[in-house]
Structures are given as C-alpha cells and as structure tokens.
N, C-alpha and C positions, 0 to 999 in steps of 0.2 A: 178653051180647055181648062177643067182643072186637074193639075197636076200637080203630085207629092212625091217625094222619096219616103223612103221605108229605110234608113241607114243602120246598119251594125255589122260586129264582126263576123256573126254567122257561123262561128267555129266549134264545131260544126249546128247547120241549120237544122231546127229541132221541131217536133210538133207545134211548139207553144210559138215558136216564129212563123207557122205557116199558120197557126189560126189568125194571128193580127194581119196577116200579109193577106190573105184572102178575105178578111172583113173590112181591111182598109180599100183593097182591089173595088169593092162595092161602092166605095163613097167617093172614088175619084176617076175621072175619065181613064188619067195614066198614072202609073203606080211603078216608079223607078226602084225599086231594091236595092242597094247600093251598099258594097262589101268594101269597109275601111281598110285600107292597108296600113292601120296602125301596128307598127313593129315592136310596140312599147310593152301589148299584150302578150308579145312571144305567142303568136298560132301556133296550131299543131298542124293545120292546112296552108298551104300556099294561099294569097289571093286568087290565084287562077284555078286552082279546086274546089276553093268554094264557089266562086263565079258559076263553074261548071257543075257542081252538085245543085245549087239553085236553078240554073236553068234546066235542069234535067226533071227536078219535082216541082216546077212549077210552069210548064210548058203548056197546060192547059189555059191557063191563066191567058185571055187575048188582048189585055189592056196592063198587062204586067211585062216591064223587061228588066233585066239583071245587068248592073255595071259595078265598076270597083272606082274608090278615086282616094286619093292623098289628101290632107291639109283637112281646114273645119268643114263642117257640115252643111254651115249656113252658106259657104262660100259655092259649097257643090251645088247647095240648092236653087243659089241665083244663077248661076250658071247654065243650068237646067229649067231655070224659067219656074219653078215649082212654087208654087203658094202654100205648100204646109208641108211639114216635118212630121211624119207618124211616128211615135214611139209606144212600144208596149209596155203595161206595166205588171208585174208578175203578183207583187203584195205591197204591203203599204210602204216598206222600207225603200222599195224603189222610186217611190215618187219624190222625195225630197234631192236626190241628185239629179233625177230628172227635170224636176220646177225649176232648179238651180241652171241648169242649159239651158231650158227653154226662156229664161229669163235673160239671160247671156245672149242668146241667140237673137232674142228680139232686142239688144240694144246694138248689135251690130247689123240688122236686117228687119227694119220695122213692119215690111210689108212680107214676112214669112210668116207664119202663124206654126204652132206646136200642136197637134191633136195628141192626145192621150187615148189610146184604145188598154181597156182590161184586159188581161187573157181569161179565157174560160177556166172557170175552178182547177177541172181535171189536168189543166196544164200550170199552175200556179206553181208546185215545185220544183219545175225542169227547168233547168239550167245547161248549159253547154259546156262548163265545168263539170258538173254534175256526171253530166252524159259521159263525158271522157274520161274521166274516174272511174264510172262504170265500165266502161269499153276496156280500160288499161287491167281489170281484174277479170275481165271476160264475163262480167255480165248480161244479162239478158237487156236487150235494149226496144224492145217489139213493140211496146209502148211510148217509147221514148223519140225516136227518129223515123224519120221513113226507110225502108229495108234498103235503098242505094247508101244511104249515110252511113247504116249498120254496117254493110259491107266494106266500105271504105275505112272506116273506125278500125274495124278486125284487119283490115291490110296493114294501117298504119302500126299498131299495137304489136302486131306478129311477132316482127323483127327486134321487141323489146325485151330485154330481160327480165322475167319477176320473179321476185325470191318469195 
C-alpha cells in the first residue's frame, strides 16, 4: 500500500491546500493529512479545531484521513509507515525552503521521499496568512476557503476590536 502524508499547519485550510490534497489523494492508496502542532507559529485555531475543519471539508475522500502530530515530520512519516511526504508549492520562492527541508528529511530517513505538487495558478496567491488578514478586516473569503472555514474565521474575529 502506498501511504503518504501531507503535513501542514492548515491555519486555516484554503482552496490551495484542498487542491494539493485532492490531487495527492489520486496518487496514493492512503493519504494522511497531518496537522502540525507547532506552537512557534502561534496559530489562530487550535490543532483540534484545524483537524475538525479538515475532517469536515475532506469527508468525501475515501482514502484520506486527518491526524495531528508533534515533532519532526519525517519521524511522523516513519511512524505511519509512509513512503512519501507531499508538499505543495505555490511560487518559486517556496521551492528553496521546501528543497532544503526535503534534503534534511532524506538525511534523517533515506527511505521517505518528498513529492512536490505545484498548486494550480488560480490558487498560487492564497496563503493562510493572507486569508486571516482578509478575514480580520471583514473581506470576502468566498474564493479562498470553503464556506465552513469562512464561518469559523468570522466567528474567531467577531470578538476582536477593529480600529
């Protein structure tokens, strides 16, 4: 069985993430979408909230499961017996950092491959940070995130003072 993980903070999940996940699900028998519990990034949503959002928006994918983890991605991949780590690339500048991480992971676990998927052009400008900024200022998220995620963002930000 070809198992891969698709790790990320998914804070929040965007249509760009869903594009990569959907296409990766066609390449592997089982795809584990793995939410990182990296508190260094100071996430807006808890890991549990991010897992729940992903489960909701990915419920139609039979071979995709959602999980969360702490620690190194490559250690999690080994624990799950994954043969590949799927990473999405939006723009050329993403590649340098992703390439460095892939080489490091290869050094730590030589049997785990990194697979890069380019996002579709219409999603190349979307980032979770941009989505959160637009949500904070009350902008439309309709073309950036699923409706469920838009509602969760509106709920998070309605209590914040805006100047």
